[in-house]
N, C-alpha and C positions, 0 to 999 in steps of 0.2 A: 873614647871610652872603649877601653880593652874589651874584647870579644868575651873573654869568658865571664863580664859583667851581664853581659847579655844573652848568651847561650849556657851560662848556667856553671855546672861540675861537669860538663859531658866532655869526651875527647874530643879538641879544637885543632882541626888541620887546615892548614895555609895553601891557598894557590895565588901565584903572582900573574897577571893577566896584562901582557905587553900591549898598551894602546898608544902608538906613535903618532899623536896628532896632537893639535893645540890644545885641547883641553889636558891632557896628560903628557903634557911634554916634557915634565921633571919628572915622570915615572910611572910605574905599573900602578893598575887598578890591584886592589889587594882584596881577596875572598877567603874569609875565615868561616871555615863550615863544621858542623856537626850531624849526627844521624837524628833524624827527628823522633823517634823512637826507642833510643838508647836508656838503659835505666840509668839514672841518677846514686851512680855508685860511690864508692869511695875510689879516688884516683888511683891510688898506688895499689889498689886491689884490681885494675885491670891488666889482661895480659898484655905484653911489650909491644906485640905485632897485631896488625889488625887484618881481615880479609875486606876491609873498605879500597876500593878503586875512585877515585875522585873525579868529579864531573870535567866536562872537557868542554869550553865552548867553541860551537860551532857557528852561532851568527852573533858578532860583537856590534854594539850601537853605541856610538859616543854622545854624550848628552850635547846639546847646544848650548854654546857659550857665545851670548849675544856681544858683538865687537863693541857695544859703547861700556858693556862691564869688564872687559879685559882692559879698555884704552883706562878707566876709573880704578883698576888694580884691585875689583871686587875677586878676592880669591880665599882659597880653603880647602877644606876636605868636608865632603859631603859622607857623612855614615850610613847606610841603609840596613834595615834588615829583611830579608828576604826568604821566601821557600823555594828551592829549587826541587820541580817534582819530578817524579820518575819518570814522566814522558818528557822532560829536557825543559818545559816550561817555567817562568817566573813567575810566583804570584805572590799575593799577602805582603806587597811589598809595605815598609813602615819607614819613617824618618825617625833616624837616632841621634843625629846630631847635624844640624843644618848649618848652611853660611849664608845664605840670600834665598827668599822665598822662590824669586826665579830659578836660581840654579838647582834647589831643591827640587822643584819640580820636574825640571828637566832632566836631573838625574834620574829619577823615579819612572820618569816616561821611559827613559833610553834603556834602563836594567829592565824594564817589563818586557820589551822586545827583543832581549839577549834568549839564546835557545843553545841548550848544552846536550853533550850525549851525557844522559845521565851517570850519577856514581850509582855504583854498585856493592854489594857485599853478597861473599859467597857466589856471584855469578846471577844475582838478581838484582833489578833497579831497586831503588830507593829513592825515599824523599828526603831533602836535609833542609836542616835550617842554615842560612847565611848571614855574617855580617860584611857587608862591601863597604870598601872605602874609596873613594872616587876622587881622584884630586883635581881642583880647580885653580891652574896658575896660570898666570898672565903674562909673564916671558919665559922663556928658557933657562933653565939654570946656567950658573956660570962656574968653568971646570977650571 
């Protein structure tokens, strides 16, 4: 699901987070985020520049990927909606697109443990809405 469908007509920013481990061996987590209180204005009427500084992950937790699920090649991309708060915590996590109930729950549990240096606008911390894409791949990509 495109982040624009979840985040509406808000300006959407993208952050790629490298997670070099079994769950994300094929690539990064992708965080698409938008300001919580941004007015739903017509996109082309917004200024080209923004005073928004994106969030920076300080603590990253990768979801558990049970060995039996890897062996069975249960894979795909879990997509979650969450709010990254001005204190850097993550809450209000909701499933947008799931793969398997266990992987979905593991992804939600892992994201809840993340900690960010919060996004800022004009030097002040702000809350963000985020759509997070979490890949589960049973084997490393072939290049």
